[in-house]
C-alpha angles and dihedrals in degrees: 000000000000118000130220088207092229132124091216111121090224090057092047093050092044091054088064104030098042095053108118114272094009096105091047092049089052088048090055093047091048090049094057103273111140109151120075091242091054092051090047091054090059093053102035095163093058112086119238087248092057093045090050090048093050092047091050090049092049090048091052090051092051094247096112133030125205120212141162119267119246090265091051091226099105144023127250133189129226134184114247123217087273091050093050089057087062092058096079088051091053091048091048088054089052092050091049090049092050091049102040110021102047112135141124112306117261116227093250090054095058100098118176097189094051092050092049090050093047091053093047097049094040100042118117100221089176087076087084095055093243090300115142104255129174121202119195120201119203105194100194101197094055127092115266095260091054099036104087125057132165134209116203113205117191135149091359093306128113124207129182113229125199091203133035114283120234095283141046117277117264094203126036117199122189124187144118120269095246091052092050089051092048090053091048092049092048095246090117123033114234093230092049092048089054094044094052094043099247088119121031122200118189113191143102117294091255093051092045089057091047091048091057088059093041097054109100111233118188111266090238096042091115092064106107126218118264090240089066094053 
């Protein structure tokens, strides 16, 4: 961790918080990620070695605690009281980004894995009243081996599947990856995307209504861009 060599509390906090990947790791922990693999999915471009190093650093600084899971077979990470005080700062960064950095996505920002993870962890599987429901996504601009993904919703839990579960999908969703990201970010309303054909949902009327509740929209999606103010 690089030092500013200042006694100022802002400098001391910035040394820790402004280290690359730290804010995103705190974002994942605040969003429910606890296992190492879950945190890694939220920062796919950071190597496991870097993620482990940042977590160790945060643990040493009292921002994160590491503890055994209930089964005792794995480790999980939790924000401490100090770590939780960072969460409003992370959210404030997100609000600023929504308000002042909204633009068309650059090619290097279109991340399939991050979108799939955001949908899985944010999905409201309770929308289907605990009924076993399979959603198939056909992401049309992706290569064939990355085009089809399934979300299995059962007993209020959502799980991403890389192959078709043991039954036909109940809901079929077709869209490009950028359009799905725009819907998630709040740049494009889900209902409008469906109405203008940028996102197609094939299902019964009941399941279409439930899907609208299931789809995970970013928690700050309602923050409008500054240009609209």
